N, C-alpha and C positions, 0 to 999 in steps of 0.2 A: 640484626639488619633488616630494613626493611624488604619488604617482597616487590619483585620490579613486575605490573601489570599492564600487559602489553594488549590494547583494543585497536583491531582492525574494524575501521568504519567511524568516520564521524555525523552519522547521520541523528536522526533523531532516538534511537536507540543506544549508539555510541554514548552521546555526551547526556543525554541524561543516566546512563548507568556511572559516567565519571562525577554527576553532580551528587549521584545517590552514595558511591563510597567516599565523596569526600567530607558528607555529612558525619561519617561515621570513622575514618581515619585520613586527619590531617599530612599525614608523612610518608605514606607509601608512595613509590615512582611510579607512576602512570605517564604509558605512552601511549598517544594516538597514531596509529598508520593510517592516512587516507588516500586515496588516488584524485584526490579534488585539492582545492585550495585550501580545506578545513574552515573555512566559516560557516556558524550554522543559521539554517531556515527550516523551513518549518515544508517538509515535501507536502503533506495534505494541502497544504493551503494553493499549492502550485495551481488547481482545477478551476478553483474562483479568484485567480489575479487578473486578468485578462480585461475582465467588466470594471474590475477599481482600477484599470491603468495604471498598474504597480508594474514597474519597471524591473528586470533582471536585480540591480543593485538595492531596489527597495524592499526586497524579499530576504536579503540579509537581514538577521536579529542579532547576532553578533561574531565580528571579525574574528579570525583564529589568533593571533595575537592576543586581542583583549580576552578569548576562554583558557589561554594559557596564563594570561597574568591571573586572571580573577582565580583560577582552580587549581593553579600551583604543578601543571601537565607541559609534557613536550606532543608538541602536533609536527610528524610528520608530516608535510603535506605533499602533494605530487607524486606522492611516492606508491611503485606499483607492485604489489605483492606475489614473488614469483613461487612462492613454495613455504608447507611448513614441514620442518624436520622434527616432530613428534618426541623423538629415542633423543636428541639432543636437545630439545625446548627450544628449539629455534625460529627466526623467521627471517627469509630469505628475499628482502627487498630490492628495489634499485637503489636506495639509500645505503645497503648496507645489510649485513647481516645481525639482530639482537635476540638477544637469551632472554628469556622471559623465567617466571616462577607461575603464573598463571596469564595464559590468551584466554583472550574473549574474542568470537567472531561477531562480530555486528554487520555481516558484509551484505544485508539486505536483500532482496530479488529482485529482478528483472522484467520488463516486458517479453512477452514472448514473441518471436518473429511470426510475421505473419506469412502463413502457409501458402500462398498465391501464388500463378505465375503472372508473366506479361514484366516487361523493360522497366513499370516504375515502381514496382514495390520497393527497390532501394531507399526510394524517394520519400516515401513515409515515415512517419514523424511519430516516437513513441516518447510523453512526456512522463520521464521519470527520475530526474533530476533537476536543478538551478540550470544545468549549461543547457538540457533539454525544453526548456523552458525559454531561453534567450532565442534560442533557433527556432520557436513557434515565433516570436514576436517577430524576427527578424524578417522570415519567410513568410507573413501577413502581411507586411506592408505594399499594398496599394493592392489586396487581394481582396475579392468578395464569399466566393463559396469554399465550404469545407464540406470533408465529406468524412464522419468517424465510421471507423469500423471497429463494432463494439458496442452493445447494448448495456453492460454491465454498468457498475457503481459507476466510474472512472470515466466513460463514456456520456455517462448522462450526465455526471454535474461538466462535463467539459461542454457537451450540447450547451446546456441551460449557459454557460460562461460567455461562451465565445456567440450567443443568440444574441447574450444582454449587449454585448461588443459591437452587436450590427454586422454581423455575416450569417449570410444564409449557410442554413446547416441542416444536414442530411444522416442519420445514423442508420446502419448498416446490420443485420446480424441474422445469421440461420434460427435463432429462435423466433417465439412466436407473440414474445412482451419482449421490451423491457425489463432490466433485472428480473427475467424470470425463474432465476437459481435463486435469489434471494425472497422474493413477492408472492403472496398468491396471486391469483389472476384478478380478481378485482381492484387490488390494491396496485398490481402493473397496470391495470388498464388506467388505472386512476392518473399514475405517474404518464403515462402517455398522452394524456387528453391533455393535461395541465401544460404540456412541453409542447403538445401541438397547437396548443393555443395560442402560444406565443412566437409560433413560426418553425419549430423546428419538423423536419419532416420525418417519417421511417421507413426504411424499407425493411420488414422485417418478413422470416420466415422464407427466406432465398438464399443459399449456398453462394457468396461468393466466390469467382473462378480468378478474376485477373483483373491487373491494375497495368492500364497501357497506358504512354506518354501519350501527348497528340498535341506537338509546339508547348508551349508553356503549361499545358495544363495535363490532368490524368482524368482516363476515363473507364470508371468500375463497370467491370461486367458479371453480369451474374446469371445462377444456374438458370430461367426463364428468359435467356436471349437479351437482359435490356442492357442498356451502356447509357451512360450518364457521367457527362464532363464536371468537375470541379477544379479549384484552385486547388487546392493542398488536400492532403491524404492525414487525416489522424488516426492511428494505429490503439485501441486499447482494449484489448482481447484476451488479457489477464495477464500476470502476475507469475514468475516461476520462480524458486528462491535461489539464491548463487549458491552451488555446491562444489565450484572446481576447485577452491581452495580445500576446503574439509577435505576434498577424497585426494587431494598432496598427503590428507596427515593420516590417512588412512581410518578416517571416522566413519561413524555407521552411519548412511543416509537413505532417505527416503523417499518422499516426496520433498520434504524439507533434511534439514539437519538434525539427525532423531537424538532428546535430549532425555534427561529424566526428570521427574516433577522439580529439581533445583538445579535444572536448565543447563549441568553435567554434559558430556557428551561421553562417548565412549572411552575418551580417553579422560581420567581423573585430572588431569591438569590445563584440560581446554572447554572453554563454557561456550555456548551460542544465544544471540535473545537477538529479540524482534522477528521482523518478514523472511529470516531464513531457518528460522526452528519450527521442528515438526513433534510437537509434544503427548504423547497420549492418541497419537492420533491425528492430533489437530492442528492445522495448518490456519493461521490468524491474520492476516497480514494488514493490520488497525490500530490505532494509537492506543486505545486501551491496554492491550496484551500488553505494548512493551513498558508503559508505563507502571503496571504492576510488576510485569516479571524485572524492572531494574531495580527497584526498590527491593524484591527477594533476593535478587542476586548479590547486590551491594550487601546485605546481610549473609551472604554463606561465602563470600570470598574473603570478608573480615573475620569468620571464624564463627559468624552467630547462623547456621544454616536452617534454613526456613523453605518449606516444598511452596512451589506458586501452586494455586489453587484458582481458574479462572472462575469468576460470579458472573453474571448475563452482563454483558457489553454490550449494551444498545450503538448502533451504527448511524451517524446522524448523515442523513447526505447532504450534502452539499446543492440543493437544486429548489431556492427563491420559488419559482415557480408552484412545484409542489413538495412544501416541505414536508419532509418524511424519515421516522427515527425505525430502526428496526433491528429486533433482538433474534437471530434465528435459533432456534429450537437446537438442541442437543442430540435428539432421534428425529429423523425426517417420519416415522412413524405415527399418524396423526390425522386430524384433520383441521380446516380453519372454521373459525366461525367469526362472521364479519359485521358490521355494523356499519352502515354509511347514513349520512344525514348531509344537510347540507354546511356544517361546520367541517365536513372528512372523513375520517375513516379511521376504526381500529379494531383490526381483525387480532385474535387470539387466536393461536397454535394446541389444539387440545390435546395434549399426548395419550398414545391408545394405552399404554400398560397402564398408567395411573389415573387418567382422566380426567387431570390436573392442564392447568395453562404451563407450556412451557416455553413458548416464544410468544411476539407480539410484532406486529406494526400498528402504527398509528401515523396518523395525515394529518392537514392543516389545523386545526384548532386542539384535535386530539392531541397533537404531538406535548399542549403540556403537561400530560398523564404520564409522562416518558421514565419520569424517576419512581414514580410507585410503581407502575408494572414491573420494572426493570428490578425494585427490591422483593417483588413478588414472585418472579424467575425460579428456578432452580439454577445451581452452578453449571456449568457446562464441564467443567471436568474435577474431580475430584484431589 
């Protein structure tokens, strides 16, 4: 009898896993449960879609009905999962109760709510789905100015994209430099300078305290008492793994759903993949860990277990004003050595214990070195 594999989530993690499973097993029953319409799109591409004038419908790569036909699966769309009964091996959702032999949580992560005062906070938009992107485009119609709260990767990508779409864009963060948690100061300054050169404004090093409505506009008030009005506020302060379903099943959680190297949770019949996972203390909400993990997990689910080992996985920023690739070091103990030229920047992180490079940042023309540099970096986890 063919096993039944249930996958909760139809994003990049869930659908990539289905494709990898079908390479190994053409017969098993696979059911994908999703809260949206089940169409497949690339969430990472949402942060550079506006300047390309891509409508929400243009972003859908494969409709749900085609996925079902091509992959031989059932997609339960618009289904909200209430809980997981791990003892009975059942998932309870709005479309009924489904039994499983194997369950995979590909439930992703959600934007962290803005911890600010003011009646304008509920109107701030976070972009974490195609529906969010559609709402952003709708609300930007006829508007001119946007405030982005958060100068991390997503905030900088949206700042570049919206500025190319001819909006006035300001970025707020209490840190001193954009992407200050991923980039060394010299690279962060390069990114800031290049974004500023295309008209992105930065208000950094001050804590935002409130967002207040002023008619159809929003006033941002910081800890220095500055008050500035905007037509719309975009929140990009970071992601937090979705843990609610895992907790209904009694699974071990920390920052994310805790798994072993085989992406198995504390329940031997339940696995996790993607932005909801914490493996070896690492939370990696990026594309490459999903692609690598899906391949290994497909093998495990079909009886050929192989542990996940994360190599260096460079992150490519979608900031055309300042092309940037960063490979974070496994350990933060060490120092950066940077070279800056007219061609761009190359910075290597030298690990204190080994004395060897363990991470890098390249910008501008130096980005062509990213593959060679990545091949010389140590693994993130064994």
